[in-house]
C-alpha positions as a Markdown table, in Angstrom:
| # | Residue | x | y | z |
|---|---|---|---|---|
| 1 | Met | 0.0 | 0.0 | 0.0 |
| 2 | Lys | 1.1 | 3.5 | -0.9 |
| 3 | Ser | 0.8 | 6.4 | 1.7 |
| 4 | Gln | 0.2 | 9.8 | 0.3 |
| 5 | Arg | -1.8 | 13.0 | 0.7 |
| 6 | Val | -5.1 | 12.7 | -1.1 |
| 7 | Pro | -6.7 | 16.0 | -2.0 |
| 8 | Cys | -10.4 | 16.6 | -1.6 |
| 9 | Gly | -12.4 | 15.7 | -4.7 |
| 10 | Asp | -14.1 | 19.2 | -4.7 |
| 11 | Asp | -12.0 | 21.4 | -7.0 |
| 12 | Met | -12.8 | 24.5 | -4.9 |
| 13 | Cys | -11.7 | 22.9 | -1.6 |
| 14 | Thr | -8.1 | 22.8 | -0.3 |
| 15 | Gly | -8.6 | 20.0 | 2.2 |
| 16 | Ile | -7.0 | 16.6 | 2.4 |
| 17 | Leu | -8.9 | 13.3 | 2.9 |
| 18 | Asp | -8.4 | 11.2 | 6.1 |
| 19 | Glu | -8.3 | 7.4 | 6.4 |
| 20 | Gln | -12.1 | 7.2 | 5.9 |
| 21 | Gly | -12.1 | 9.4 | 2.8 |
| 22 | Val | -13.6 | 12.4 | 4.6 |
| 23 | Cys | -12.2 | 15.8 | 3.8 |
| 24 | Gly | -10.7 | 17.5 | 6.9 |
| 25 | Tyr | -11.8 | 20.9 | 5.6 |
| 26 | Cys | -15.3 | 20.7 | 4.0 |
| 27 | Gly | -16.3 | 17.4 | 5.5 |
| 28 | Arg | -17.4 | 15.7 | 2.3 |
| 29 | Lys | -16.8 | 12.0 | 1.9 |
| 30 | Tyr | -15.1 | 10.6 | -1.2 |
| 31 | Ser | -13.9 | 7.1 | -2.3 |
| 32 | Leu | -10.2 | 6.7 | -1.9 |
| 33 | Pro | -8.1 | 5.5 | -4.9 |
| 34 | Pro | -7.4 | 1.7 | -4.7 |
| 35 | Gly | -4.3 | 0.8 | -2.8 |
| 36 | Val | -3.8 | 4.3 | -1.4 |
| 37 | Thr | -3.6 | 5.0 | 2.3 |
| 38 | Pro | -3.9 | 8.7 | 3.1 |
| 39 | Ile | -1.3 | 10.4 | 5.3 |
| 40 | Val | -3.1 | 12.1 | 8.1 |
| 41 | Val | -1.8 | 15.6 | 8.8 |
| 42 | Asp | -3.0 | 18.4 | 11.1 |
| 43 | Asp | -2.9 | 21.0 | 8.2 |
| 44 | Ala | -5.8 | 19.1 | 6.7 |
| 45 | Leu | -8.0 | 20.9 | 9.2 |
| 46 | Pro | -9.1 | 24.5 | 8.7 |
| 47 | Pro | -6.8 | 27.1 | 10.1 |
| 48 | Gly | -7.3 | 27.4 | 13.9 |
| 49 | Asp | -9.0 | 24.1 | 14.2 |
| 50 | Ala | -5.7 | 22.2 | 14.0 |
| 51 | Ala | -4.4 | 24.1 | 17.0 |
| 52 | Leu | -7.6 | 23.5 | 18.9 |
| 53 | His | -7.5 | 19.9 | 17.9 |
| 54 | Asp | -4.2 | 19.6 | 19.8 |
| 55 | Gly | -5.6 | 21.5 | 22.9 |
| 56 | Ile | -3.5 | 24.6 | 22.0 |
| 57 | Glu | -4.9 | 28.1 | 21.5 |
| 58 | Pro | -4.4 | 29.6 | 18.1 |
| 59 | Glu | -1.1 | 31.4 | 17.8 |
| 60 | Ser | -2.3 | 34.8 | 16.5 |
| 61 | Asp | -5.2 | 37.2 | 17.0 |
| 62 | Ala | -5.8 | 40.9 | 16.8 |
| 63 | Ser | -4.3 | 41.6 | 20.2 |
| 64 | Asp | -1.0 | 40.1 | 18.9 |
| 65 | Ser | -0.9 | 42.7 | 16.0 |
| 66 | Ile | -1.6 | 45.5 | 18.4 |
| 67 | Ala | 1.1 | 44.3 | 20.8 |
| 68 | Leu | 3.6 | 44.1 | 17.9 |
| 69 | Ala | 2.7 | 47.7 | 16.8 |
| 70 | Asp | 3.2 | 48.9 | 20.3 |
| 71 | Glu | 6.5 | 47.1 | 20.6 |
| 72 | Leu | 7.7 | 48.6 | 17.3 |
| 73 | Glu | 6.3 | 52.0 | 18.4 |
| 74 | Ile | 4.2 | 52.3 | 15.3 |
| 75 | Leu | 1.4 | 54.9 | 15.8 |
| 76 | Pro | -1.9 | 54.5 | 14.0 |
| 77 | Thr | -1.4 | 57.9 | 12.3 |
| 78 | Glu | 1.9 | 56.7 | 10.9 |
| 79 | Leu | 0.1 | 53.7 | 9.3 |
| 80 | Ser | -2.5 | 55.9 | 7.8 |
| 81 | Asp | 0.1 | 58.3 | 6.4 |
| 82 | Arg | 1.6 | 55.6 | 4.2 |
| 83 | Val | 1.2 | 56.1 | 0.4 |
| 84 | Pro | 0.9 | 53.0 | -1.7 |
| 85 | Cys | 3.1 | 52.6 | -4.9 |
| 86 | Gly | 1.5 | 54.1 | -8.0 |
| 87 | Asp | 2.1 | 50.9 | -10.0 |
| 88 | Glu | -1.1 | 48.9 | -9.6 |
| 89 | Leu | 0.8 | 45.6 | -9.7 |
| 90 | Cys | 3.1 | 46.6 | -6.8 |
| 91 | Thr | 2.4 | 46.2 | -3.1 |
| 92 | Gly | 5.1 | 48.6 | -2.0 |
| 93 | Ile | 4.9 | 51.9 | 0.0 |
| 94 | Leu | 6.5 | 55.2 | -1.1 |
| 95 | Asp | 9.3 | 56.7 | 1.0 |
| 96 | Glu | 9.7 | 60.5 | 1.8 |
| 97 | Gln | 11.1 | 61.1 | -1.7 |
| 98 | Gly | 8.3 | 59.3 | -3.5 |
| 99 | Val | 10.3 | 56.2 | -4.3 |
| 100 | Cys | 8.7 | 52.8 | -3.8 |
| 101 | Gly | 10.5 | 50.6 | -1.3 |
| 102 | Tyr | 9.6 | 47.5 | -3.2 |
| 103 | Cys | 9.9 | 48.1 | -6.9 |
| 104 | Gly | 12.0 | 51.2 | -6.8 |
| 105 | Lys | 9.8 | 53.3 | -9.2 |
| 106 | Ser | 9.4 | 57.0 | -8.4 |
| 107 | Phe | 6.0 | 58.6 | -7.9 |
| 108 | Pro | 6.8 | 61.9 | -6.1 |
| 109 | Asp | 3.5 | 63.5 | -7.4 |
| 110 | Leu | 1.5 | 61.0 | -5.3 |
| 111 | Leu | 2.9 | 62.4 | -2.0 |
| 112 | Gly | 0.7 | 65.5 | -2.4 |
| 113 | Arg | 3.3 | 67.9 | -1.1 |
């Protein structure tokens, strides 16, 4: 018998089937391919459920983000003052000179100074 991860039969689901052929994410039951034993992994469960399954609290929540911002001394006004890159395909932020920190393109006119 061959052990492997068996993806859910629903094309829109990202879950993995368990030993009984049940998807760990959507809960649907499917027939397993002949001669295949699925590998059971915790990441077959929805995010958060895997941690609860082990009796562990989920690692991150909104208070963690606030604590990190406090730790880095980031003020909410500083976050709202950020100007996104003018290139619609880029996720960078412009610096004081109007240059994107990610792609390096210059957009000084977007700073509104």
